[in-house]
DRENTIVEX-221935 format. One record per residue: residue in three letters; x, y, z negated of N, C-alpha, C, CB in turn. Coordinates in Angstrom, 3 decimals. Glycine has a CB too. Example, Ala and Ser with C-alpha at 12.3 -4.5 7.8 and 13.67 -1.06 7.14 Angstrom:
REM DRENTIVEX-221935
+-----+----------+----------+----------+----------+----------+----------+----------+----------+----------+----------+----------+----------+
|   r |     n.xx |     n.yy |     n.zz |    ca.xx |    ca.yy |    ca.zz |     c.xx |     c.yy |     c.zz |    cb.xx |    cb.yy |    cb.zz |
+-----+----------+----------+----------+----------+----------+----------+----------+----------+----------+----------+----------+----------+
| ALA |   13.190 |   -5.690 |   -7.800 |   12.300 |   -4.500 |   -7.800 |   13.200 |   -3.300 |   -7.800 |   11.308 |   -4.473 |   -9.046 |
| SER |   12.850 |   -2.250 |   -7.080 |   13.670 |   -1.060 |   -7.140 |   12.900 |    0.030 |   -7.870 |   14.084 |   -0.598 |   -5.725 |
+-----+----------+----------+----------+----------+----------+----------+----------+----------+----------+----------+----------+----------+
END
This chain:
REM DRENTIVEX-221935
+-----+----------+----------+----------+----------+----------+----------+----------+----------+----------+----------+----------+----------+
|   r |     n.xx |     n.yy |     n.zz |    ca.xx |    ca.yy |    ca.zz |     c.xx |     c.yy |     c.zz |    cb.xx |    cb.yy |    cb.zz |
+-----+----------+----------+----------+----------+----------+----------+----------+----------+----------+----------+----------+----------+
| MET |    5.002 |  132.228 |   29.577 |    3.872 |  132.256 |   28.684 |    4.258 |  133.045 |   27.430 |    3.412 |  130.819 |   28.328 |
| VAL |    3.384 |  133.969 |   27.025 |    3.613 |  134.784 |   25.845 |    3.061 |  134.053 |   24.639 |    2.967 |  136.182 |   25.991 |
| LYS |    3.884 |  133.962 |   23.596 |    3.452 |  133.289 |   22.382 |    3.216 |  134.335 |   21.296 |    4.500 |  132.234 |   21.924 |
| LEU |    2.007 |  134.355 |   20.755 |    1.687 |  135.270 |   19.665 |    2.203 |  134.679 |   18.358 |    0.154 |  135.536 |   19.588 |
| PRO |    2.759 |  135.514 |   17.473 |    3.333 |  135.002 |   16.234 |    2.287 |  134.437 |   15.269 |    4.104 |  136.096 |   15.550 |
| ARG |    1.092 |  134.937 |   15.310 |    0.030 |  134.457 |   14.419 |   -1.314 |  134.805 |   15.034 |    0.162 |  135.076 |   12.990 |
| LYS |   -2.332 |  134.210 |   14.489 |   -3.677 |  134.507 |   14.962 |   -4.047 |  135.934 |   14.570 |   -4.702 |  133.494 |   14.389 |
| LEU |   -4.633 |  136.663 |   15.491 |   -5.028 |  138.044 |   15.215 |   -6.201 |  138.058 |   14.241 |   -5.399 |  138.786 |   16.525 |
| PRO |   -6.159 |  138.944 |   13.224 |   -7.248 |  138.987 |   12.245 |   -8.515 |  139.576 |   12.860 |   -6.830 |  139.806 |   11.015 |
| VAL |   -9.645 |  139.107 |   12.368 |  -10.944 |  139.631 |   12.779 |  -11.470 |  140.449 |   11.621 |  -11.948 |  138.484 |   13.180 |
| ARG |  -11.789 |  141.708 |   11.876 |  -12.273 |  142.586 |   10.814 |  -13.789 |  142.608 |   10.801 |  -11.721 |  144.009 |   10.987 |
| GLY |  -14.316 |  142.802 |    9.622 |  -15.759 |  142.900 |    9.477 |  -16.407 |  141.530 |    9.414 |  -16.347 |  143.698 |   10.617 |
| ALA |  -17.707 |  141.535 |    9.477 |  -18.469 |  140.287 |    9.416 |  -18.324 |  139.527 |   10.728 |  -19.962 |  140.566 |    9.115 |
| PRO |  -18.427 |  138.214 |   10.661 |  -18.388 |  137.454 |   11.910 |  -19.583 |  137.830 |   12.774 |  -18.376 |  135.931 |   11.632 |
| PRO |  -19.455 |  137.701 |   14.087 |  -20.571 |  138.093 |   14.953 |  -21.813 |  137.251 |   14.667 |  -20.172 |  137.958 |   16.433 |
| ALA |  -22.954 |  137.911 |   14.718 |  -24.220 |  137.215 |   14.496 |  -24.524 |  136.332 |   15.704 |  -25.380 |  138.227 |   14.244 |
| PRO |  -25.237 |  135.248 |   15.481 |  -25.607 |  134.409 |   16.622 |  -26.459 |  135.204 |   17.609 |  -26.369 |  133.148 |   16.147 |
| SER |  -26.281 |  134.925 |   18.869 |  -27.043 |  135.635 |   19.895 |  -28.504 |  135.221 |   19.848 |  -26.458 |  135.369 |   21.291 |
| LEU |  -29.313 |  135.987 |   20.532 |  -30.740 |  135.704 |   20.629 |  -30.974 |  134.294 |   21.161 |  -31.433 |  136.735 |   21.531 |
| ALA |  -30.255 |  133.919 |   22.207 |  -30.406 |  132.584 |   22.801 |  -29.938 |  131.495 |   21.843 |  -29.623 |  132.493 |   24.116 |
| GLU |  -28.929 |  131.772 |   21.029 |  -28.453 |  130.786 |   20.051 |  -29.451 |  130.612 |   18.911 |  -27.088 |  131.205 |   19.490 |
| ARG |  -30.136 |  131.693 |   18.526 |  -31.118 |  131.608 |   17.445 |  -32.415 |  130.951 |   17.881 |  -31.411 |  132.982 |   16.906 |
| HIS |  -32.724 |  131.021 |   19.184 |  -33.966 |  130.450 |   19.711 |  -33.654 |  129.586 |   20.938 |  -34.982 |  131.577 |   20.076 |
| PRO |  -32.883 |  128.509 |   20.767 |  -32.455 |  127.728 |   21.936 |  -33.608 |  127.113 |   22.719 |  -31.526 |  126.636 |   21.497 |
| ASP |  -34.706 |  126.774 |   22.068 |  -35.836 |  126.189 |   22.797 |  -36.507 |  127.206 |   23.712 |  -36.860 |  125.625 |   21.818 |
| TRP |  -36.462 |  128.474 |   23.356 |  -37.108 |  129.516 |   24.156 |  -36.215 |  129.995 |   25.289 |  -37.494 |  130.691 |   23.276 |
| PHE |  -34.905 |  129.838 |   25.156 |  -33.968 |  130.366 |   26.140 |  -33.190 |  129.269 |   26.856 |  -33.006 |  131.314 |   25.473 |
| ALA |  -33.789 |  128.097 |   27.017 |  -33.083 |  126.983 |   27.651 |  -32.565 |  127.362 |   29.034 |  -33.999 |  125.768 |   27.755 |
| LEU |  -33.330 |  128.115 |   29.789 |  -32.937 |  128.505 |   31.139 |  -32.838 |  130.015 |   31.309 |  -33.917 |  127.949 |   32.137 |
| GLY |  -33.220 |  130.772 |   30.320 |  -33.319 |  132.224 |   30.459 |  -31.993 |  132.945 |   30.347 |  -34.245 |  132.761 |   29.434 |
| ALA |  -31.995 |  134.173 |   30.826 |  -30.816 |  135.031 |   30.791 |  -31.070 |  136.206 |   29.864 |  -30.449 |  135.525 |   32.206 |
| VAL |  -30.040 |  136.564 |   29.094 |  -30.138 |  137.708 |   28.204 |  -29.016 |  138.675 |   28.578 |  -30.049 |  137.274 |   26.694 |
| ALA |  -29.402 |  139.851 |   29.039 |  -28.452 |  140.924 |   29.351 |  -29.040 |  142.183 |   28.735 |  -28.209 |  141.087 |   30.926 |
| LEU |  -28.828 |  142.339 |   27.456 |  -29.531 |  143.353 |   26.675 |  -28.662 |  144.573 |   26.428 |  -29.991 |  142.772 |   25.351 |
| SER |  -29.219 |  145.742 |   26.656 |  -28.539 |  146.994 |   26.351 |  -28.386 |  147.119 |   24.838 |  -29.318 |  148.209 |   26.934 |
| PRO |  -27.232 |  147.624 |   24.353 |  -26.957 |  147.641 |   22.910 |  -27.980 |  148.394 |   22.069 |  -25.624 |  148.239 |   22.675 |
| GLY |  -28.551 |  149.446 |   22.593 |  -29.510 |  150.233 |   21.821 |  -30.833 |  149.526 |   21.591 |  -29.762 |  151.530 |   22.509 |
| TRP |  -31.111 |  148.499 |   22.350 |  -32.375 |  147.762 |   22.219 |  -32.234 |  146.453 |   21.457 |  -32.942 |  147.479 |   23.581 |
| VAL |  -31.037 |  146.118 |   20.989 |  -30.810 |  144.837 |   20.313 |  -31.697 |  144.697 |   19.078 |  -29.336 |  144.699 |   19.916 |
| ALA |  -31.732 |  145.706 |   18.219 |  -32.535 |  145.625 |   16.986 |  -34.018 |  145.461 |   17.309 |  -32.322 |  146.885 |   16.118 |
| LEU |  -34.511 |  146.189 |   18.298 |  -35.913 |  146.086 |   18.705 |  -36.234 |  144.667 |   19.181 |  -36.227 |  147.107 |   19.818 |
| VAL |  -35.397 |  144.114 |   20.021 |  -35.656 |  142.775 |   20.564 |  -35.500 |  141.714 |   19.477 |  -34.702 |  142.475 |   21.743 |
| ASP |  -34.552 |  141.899 |   18.561 |  -34.438 |  140.980 |   17.425 |  -35.719 |  140.977 |   16.594 |  -33.238 |  141.363 |   16.543 |
| ARG |  -36.264 |  142.174 |   16.326 |  -37.534 |  142.259 |   15.577 |  -38.658 |  141.579 |   16.344 |  -37.906 |  143.734 |   15.295 |
| LEU |  -38.701 |  141.783 |   17.661 |  -39.741 |  141.157 |   18.483 |  -39.694 |  139.642 |   18.347 |  -39.583 |  141.561 |   19.958 |
| PHE |  -38.512 |  139.054 |   18.488 |  -38.437 |  137.597 |   18.450 |  -38.652 |  137.042 |   17.052 |  -37.102 |  137.134 |   18.978 |
| ALA |  -38.304 |  137.787 |   16.012 |  -38.655 |  137.376 |   14.651 |  -40.173 |  137.404 |   14.478 |  -37.969 |  138.296 |   13.601 |
| ASP |  -40.830 |  138.424 |   15.041 |  -42.288 |  138.524 |   15.000 |  -42.929 |  137.371 |   15.783 |  -42.750 |  139.885 |   15.571 |
| LEU |  -42.372 |  137.044 |   16.932 |  -42.901 |  135.915 |   17.714 |  -42.763 |  134.610 |   16.939 |  -42.173 |  135.804 |   19.071 |
| GLU |  -41.621 |  134.418 |   16.308 |  -41.381 |  133.196 |   15.523 |  -42.411 |  133.068 |   14.406 |  -39.950 |  133.199 |   14.929 |
| ALA |  -42.687 |  134.179 |   13.726 |  -43.611 |  134.158 |   12.590 |  -45.078 |  134.188 |   13.013 |  -43.328 |  135.330 |   11.682 |
| GLY |  -45.389 |  134.860 |   14.126 |  -46.784 |  135.115 |   14.475 |  -47.439 |  134.141 |   15.436 |  -46.881 |  136.434 |   15.041 |
| LEU |  -46.656 |  133.341 |   16.139 |  -47.236 |  132.391 |   17.081 |  -47.483 |  131.060 |   16.397 |  -46.324 |  132.206 |   18.299 |
| ASP |  -48.553 |  130.375 |   16.813 |  -48.772 |  129.042 |   16.260 |  -47.846 |  128.042 |   16.964 |  -50.266 |  128.617 |   16.412 |
| ALA |  -47.834 |  126.802 |   16.503 |  -46.892 |  125.800 |   17.015 |  -47.060 |  125.567 |   18.515 |  -47.073 |  124.484 |   16.267 |
| ASP |  -48.297 |  125.534 |   18.993 |  -48.544 |  125.324 |   20.428 |  -48.017 |  126.498 |   21.255 |  -50.053 |  125.129 |   20.692 |
| GLU |  -48.259 |  127.712 |   20.790 |  -47.774 |  128.898 |   21.507 |  -46.246 |  128.944 |   21.517 |  -48.338 |  130.182 |   20.865 |
| ARG |  -45.633 |  128.616 |   20.378 |  -44.161 |  128.587 |   20.330 |  -43.608 |  127.524 |   21.277 |  -43.671 |  128.317 |   18.888 |
| ALA |  -44.295 |  126.388 |   21.387 |  -43.836 |  125.310 |   22.272 |  -43.930 |  125.722 |   23.747 |  -44.665 |  124.032 |   22.028 |
| ARG |  -44.933 |  126.528 |   24.101 |  -45.113 |  126.948 |   25.505 |  -44.240 |  128.140 |   25.889 |  -46.569 |  127.296 |   25.756 |
| LEU |  -43.704 |  128.859 |   24.904 |  -42.919 |  130.062 |   25.188 |  -41.567 |  129.688 |   25.796 |  -42.716 |  130.891 |   23.901 |
| GLN |  -41.316 |  130.132 |   27.013 |  -40.035 |  129.955 |   27.698 |  -39.661 |  131.291 |   28.321 |  -40.106 |  128.817 |   28.786 |
| VAL |  -38.525 |  131.840 |   27.928 |  -38.106 |  133.160 |   28.377 |  -37.239 |  133.022 |   29.628 |  -37.338 |  133.905 |   27.255 |
| ALA |  -37.644 |  133.713 |   30.689 |  -36.870 |  133.720 |   31.933 |  -35.766 |  134.769 |   31.873 |  -37.789 |  133.985 |   33.141 |
| ALA |  -36.054 |  135.943 |   31.289 |  -35.049 |  137.005 |   31.240 |  -35.411 |  138.062 |   30.210 |  -34.890 |  137.651 |   32.611 |
| VAL |  -34.383 |  138.592 |   29.567 |  -34.482 |  139.783 |   28.723 |  -33.390 |  140.702 |   29.252 |  -34.308 |  139.456 |   27.148 |
| ARG |  -33.794 |  141.827 |   29.830 |  -32.809 |  142.709 |   30.470 |  -33.372 |  144.110 |   30.660 |  -32.370 |  142.134 |   31.823 |
| GLU |  -32.516 |  144.978 |   31.139 |  -32.907 |  146.340 |   31.506 |  -33.027 |  146.385 |   33.023 |  -31.871 |  147.408 |   30.980 |
| ARG |  -34.092 |  146.980 |   33.499 |  -34.277 |  147.207 |   34.929 |  -34.815 |  148.614 |   35.120 |  -35.239 |  146.148 |   35.558 |
| ASP |  -34.074 |  149.424 |   35.854 |  -34.500 |  150.777 |   36.188 |  -34.834 |  151.608 |   34.950 |  -35.700 |  150.725 |   37.105 |
| GLY |  -34.042 |  151.408 |   33.890 |  -34.241 |  152.184 |   32.675 |  -35.358 |  151.698 |   31.784 |  -34.497 |  153.575 |   33.029 |
| ARG |  -35.850 |  150.506 |   32.047 |  -36.950 |  149.951 |   31.250 |  -36.568 |  148.575 |   30.726 |  -38.250 |  149.867 |   32.087 |
| LEU |  -37.014 |  148.243 |   29.514 |  -36.830 |  146.903 |   28.981 |  -37.735 |  145.960 |   29.767 |  -37.144 |  146.849 |   27.446 |
| GLN |  -37.190 |  144.824 |   30.160 |  -37.963 |  143.843 |   30.911 |  -37.806 |  142.486 |   30.221 |  -37.500 |  143.778 |   32.413 |
| ILE |  -38.925 |  141.869 |   29.883 |  -38.933 |  140.535 |   29.284 |  -39.881 |  139.688 |   30.120 |  -39.371 |  140.570 |   27.758 |
| GLU |  -39.320 |  138.685 |   30.775 |  -40.103 |  137.826 |   31.670 |  -40.236 |  136.437 |   31.067 |  -39.449 |  137.744 |   33.071 |
| LEU |  -41.417 |  135.873 |   31.176 |  -41.693 |  134.523 |   30.698 |  -41.959 |  133.606 |   31.890 |  -42.900 |  134.518 |   29.720 |
| TYR |  -41.615 |  132.328 |   31.749 |  -41.923 |  131.365 |   32.806 |  -43.413 |  131.053 |   32.839 |  -41.118 |  130.075 |   32.609 |
| GLN |  -44.041 |  131.052 |   31.671 |  -45.461 |  130.742 |   31.560 |  -46.113 |  131.789 |   30.676 |  -45.686 |  129.310 |   30.992 |
| ASP |  -47.284 |  132.265 |   31.059 |  -47.951 |  133.286 |   30.267 |  -48.445 |  132.706 |   28.947 |  -49.115 |  133.896 |   31.050 |
| VAL |  -48.082 |  133.347 |   27.861 |  -48.561 |  133.015 |   26.523 |  -49.197 |  134.302 |   26.007 |  -47.385 |  132.483 |   25.560 |
| PRO |  -50.544 |  134.415 |   26.093 |  -51.203 |  135.693 |   25.784 |  -50.830 |  136.298 |   24.431 |  -52.678 |  135.504 |   25.829 |
| ALA |  -50.723 |  135.499 |   23.389 |  -50.366 |  136.053 |   22.069 |  -48.950 |  136.630 |   22.092 |  -50.478 |  134.963 |   20.970 |
| ALA |  -48.056 |  136.023 |   22.836 |  -46.696 |  136.540 |   22.970 |  -46.685 |  137.775 |   23.857 |  -45.759 |  135.465 |   23.543 |
| ARG |  -47.462 |  137.752 |   24.925 |  -47.467 |  138.877 |   25.880 |  -47.879 |  140.169 |   25.199 |  -48.413 |  138.587 |   27.058 |
| ALA |  -48.869 |  140.123 |   24.318 |  -49.311 |  141.336 |   23.615 |  -48.171 |  141.916 |   22.782 |  -50.530 |  141.029 |   22.710 |
| ARG |  -47.439 |  141.066 |   22.071 |  -46.311 |  141.534 |   21.260 |  -45.179 |  142.066 |   22.144 |  -45.790 |  140.396 |   20.362 |
| ILE |  -44.925 |  141.367 |   23.238 |  -43.873 |  141.780 |   24.174 |  -44.205 |  143.132 |   24.789 |  -43.685 |  140.726 |   25.281 |
| ASP |  -45.447 |  143.320 |   25.204 |  -45.851 |  144.601 |   25.791 |  -45.682 |  145.757 |   24.805 |  -47.303 |  144.529 |   26.258 |
| ARG |  -45.976 |  145.512 |   23.515 |  -45.762 |  146.556 |   22.504 |  -44.278 |  146.898 |   22.379 |  -46.318 |  146.106 |   21.138 |
| ALA |  -43.417 |  145.886 |   22.402 |  -41.974 |  146.131 |   22.302 |  -41.457 |  146.881 |   23.525 |  -41.217 |  144.806 |   22.141 |
| ILE |  -41.964 |  146.541 |   24.702 |  -41.553 |  147.238 |   25.926 |  -41.964 |  148.706 |   25.858 |  -42.172 |  146.564 |   27.177 |
| ALA |  -43.165 |  148.971 |   25.370 |  -43.624 |  150.356 |   25.224 |  -42.753 |  151.104 |   24.207 |  -45.114 |  150.392 |   24.787 |
| GLU |  -42.371 |  150.440 |   23.124 |  -41.515 |  151.080 |   22.125 |  -40.119 |  151.358 |   22.695 |  -41.409 |  150.198 |   20.868 |
| ALA |  -39.600 |  150.442 |   23.515 |  -38.273 |  150.624 |   24.117 |  -38.219 |  151.879 |   24.986 |  -37.897 |  149.397 |   24.954 |
| ALA |  -39.352 |  152.291 |   25.530 |  -39.396 |  153.498 |   26.364 |  -39.103 |  154.764 |   25.566 |  -40.756 |  153.620 |   27.031 |
| THR |  -39.049 |  154.647 |   24.238 |  -38.764 |  155.798 |   23.377 |  -37.437 |  155.664 |   22.642 |  -39.880 |  155.980 |   22.372 |
| ILE |  -36.651 |  154.636 |   22.995 |  -35.390 |  154.346 |   22.300 |  -34.245 |  154.360 |   23.306 |  -35.457 |  152.971 |   21.566 |
| CYS |  -33.164 |  155.060 |   22.984 |  -31.986 |  155.107 |   23.850 |  -31.404 |  153.701 |   23.999 |  -30.918 |  156.085 |   23.281 |
| GLN |  -31.306 |  153.251 |   25.230 |  -30.795 |  151.907 |   25.467 |  -29.300 |  151.792 |   25.173 |  -31.068 |  151.500 |   26.897 |
| SER |  -28.614 |  152.899 |   25.086 |  -27.185 |  152.888 |   24.832 |  -26.850 |  152.859 |   23.346 |  -26.547 |  154.086 |   25.471 |
| CYS |  -27.563 |  153.676 |   22.529 |  -27.182 |  153.797 |   21.118 |  -28.313 |  153.519 |   20.130 |  -26.653 |  155.165 |   20.869 |
| GLY |  -29.559 |  153.449 |   20.576 |  -30.677 |  153.169 |   19.677 |  -31.351 |  154.395 |   19.080 |  -30.209 |  152.312 |   18.581 |
| ALA |  -30.882 |  155.594 |   19.389 |  -31.510 |  156.827 |   18.904 |  -32.794 |  157.092 |   19.705 |  -30.523 |  158.041 |   19.022 |
| PRO |  -33.638 |  158.003 |   19.249 |  -34.810 |  158.356 |   20.055 |  -34.373 |  158.854 |   21.441 |  -35.661 |  159.438 |   19.333 |
| GLY |  -35.072 |  158.404 |   22.454 |  -34.712 |  158.787 |   23.821 |  -35.907 |  158.753 |   24.743 |  -33.629 |  157.879 |   24.359 |
| LYS |  -35.645 |  159.051 |   26.014 |  -36.700 |  158.963 |   27.016 |  -36.069 |  158.568 |   28.348 |  -37.478 |  160.313 |   27.141 |
| ARG |  -36.892 |  158.073 |   29.244 |  -36.412 |  157.617 |   30.547 |  -36.036 |  158.820 |   31.402 |  -37.484 |  156.755 |   31.261 |
| ARG |  -34.872 |  158.719 |   32.002 |  -34.360 |  159.798 |   32.842 |  -33.875 |  159.208 |   34.160 |  -33.214 |  160.575 |   32.126 |
| ARG |  -34.067 |  159.971 |   35.232 |  -33.635 |  159.543 |   36.569 |  -32.379 |  160.304 |   36.955 |  -34.758 |  159.768 |   37.624 |
| PHE |  -31.463 |  159.585 |   37.579 |  -30.205 |  160.150 |   38.053 |  -30.041 |  159.769 |   39.522 |  -28.991 |  159.647 |   37.195 |
| THR |  -28.961 |  160.171 |   40.134 |  -28.712 |  159.824 |   41.531 |  -28.427 |  158.328 |   41.624 |  -27.526 |  160.654 |   42.114 |
| GLY |  -29.371 |  157.571 |   42.129 |  -29.191 |  156.145 |   42.345 |  -29.517 |  155.238 |   41.181 |  -27.831 |  155.907 |   42.730 |
| TRP |  -29.930 |  155.792 |   40.043 |  -30.234 |  154.941 |   38.901 |  -31.115 |  155.665 |   37.894 |  -28.949 |  154.474 |   38.231 |
| ALA |  -31.631 |  154.910 |   36.927 |  -32.449 |  155.473 |   35.851 |  -32.065 |  154.780 |   34.550 |  -33.982 |  155.306 |   36.147 |
| ALA |  -32.297 |  155.458 |   33.439 |  -31.988 |  154.895 |   32.128 |  -32.842 |  155.577 |   31.077 |  -30.486 |  155.047 |   31.794 |
| THR |  -33.073 |  154.883 |   29.973 |  -33.731 |  155.474 |   28.819 |  -32.625 |  155.889 |   27.861 |  -34.754 |  154.475 |   28.141 |
| LEU |  -32.447 |  157.207 |   27.692 |  -31.299 |  157.723 |   26.954 |  -31.694 |  158.866 |   26.022 |  -30.223 |  158.193 |   27.923 |
| CYS |  -30.903 |  159.038 |   24.963 |  -31.006 |  160.230 |   24.124 |  -30.206 |  161.343 |   24.815 |  -30.474 |  159.957 |   22.651 |
| THR |  -30.298 |  162.554 |   24.305 |  -29.596 |  163.683 |   24.928 |  -28.077 |  163.511 |   24.929 |  -29.956 |  164.967 |   24.212 |
| PRO |  -27.423 |  163.114 |   23.813 |  -25.962 |  162.945 |   23.866 |  -25.518 |  161.866 |   24.868 |  -25.437 |  162.593 |   22.479 |
| CYS |  -26.233 |  160.757 |   24.926 |  -25.867 |  159.706 |   25.880 |  -26.141 |  160.153 |   27.313 |  -26.638 |  158.410 |   25.576 |
| ARG |  -27.194 |  160.941 |   27.511 |  -27.457 |  161.471 |   28.856 |  -26.302 |  162.352 |   29.294 |  -28.786 |  162.267 |   28.891 |
| ARG |  -25.824 |  163.182 |   28.392 |  -24.696 |  164.059 |   28.734 |  -23.440 |  163.246 |   29.045 |  -24.414 |  165.043 |   27.583 |
| ARG |  -23.231 |  162.184 |   28.284 |  -22.048 |  161.356 |   28.467 |  -22.123 |  160.526 |   29.744 |  -21.862 |  160.445 |   27.273 |
| LEU |  -23.306 |  160.013 |   30.068 |  -23.463 |  159.095 |   31.201 |  -24.070 |  159.718 |   32.444 |  -24.300 |  157.948 |   30.792 |
| GLY |  -24.612 |  160.913 |   32.320 |  -25.372 |  161.533 |   33.411 |  -24.587 |  161.820 |   34.689 |  -25.949 |  162.795 |   32.928 |
| GLY |  -23.268 |  161.902 |   34.613 |  -22.476 |  162.201 |   35.791 |  -22.190 |  160.992 |   36.668 |  -21.199 |  162.816 |   35.378 |
| ILE |  -22.568 |  159.806 |   36.203 |  -22.318 |  158.587 |   36.978 |  -23.258 |  158.574 |   38.183 |  -22.518 |  157.302 |   36.098 |
| ARG |  -22.707 |  158.274 |   39.351 |  -23.514 |  158.171 |   40.571 |  -23.423 |  156.747 |   41.092 |  -23.040 |  159.193 |   41.659 |
| ILE |  -24.572 |  156.197 |   41.435 |  -24.633 |  154.860 |   42.004 |  -25.269 |  154.975 |   43.379 |  -25.433 |  153.877 |   41.084 |
| GLY |  -24.647 |  154.427 |   44.362 |  -25.187 |  154.512 |   45.731 |  -24.980 |  155.896 |   46.304 |  -26.680 |  154.156 |   45.753 |
| GLY |  -25.992 |  156.379 |   47.089 |  -26.000 |  157.641 |   47.802 |  -25.366 |  158.728 |   47.095 |  -27.320 |  158.029 |   48.118 |
+-----+----------+----------+----------+----------+----------+----------+----------+----------+----------+----------+----------+----------+
END
């Protein structure tokens, strides 16, 4: 067993609580696998949901998943909450213009076996990856 002489220092601010930690009632069973470039957008969405939904709507909101699928932001709910769905749909539409890797302006691009919403530099960096065929 290797023994470290001291605890390694952590630089910068401590990590912010995750989306599921900030909204435990909404993510009791849900999964969050969020691309780094969309974190700020999704954080704004959930702050808007917290502020804009009434108590009954907040109580009914249960998130099944927040993830990327085929180059698109996907947010699934267990039960439809119309006031939340309108806000979620706006965020999904906005994500289609944001690089999922870095957060810069981007667009959805198709590659061999996969798709992603990327800016030009990230497309150049990641475009050579092949998945499947």
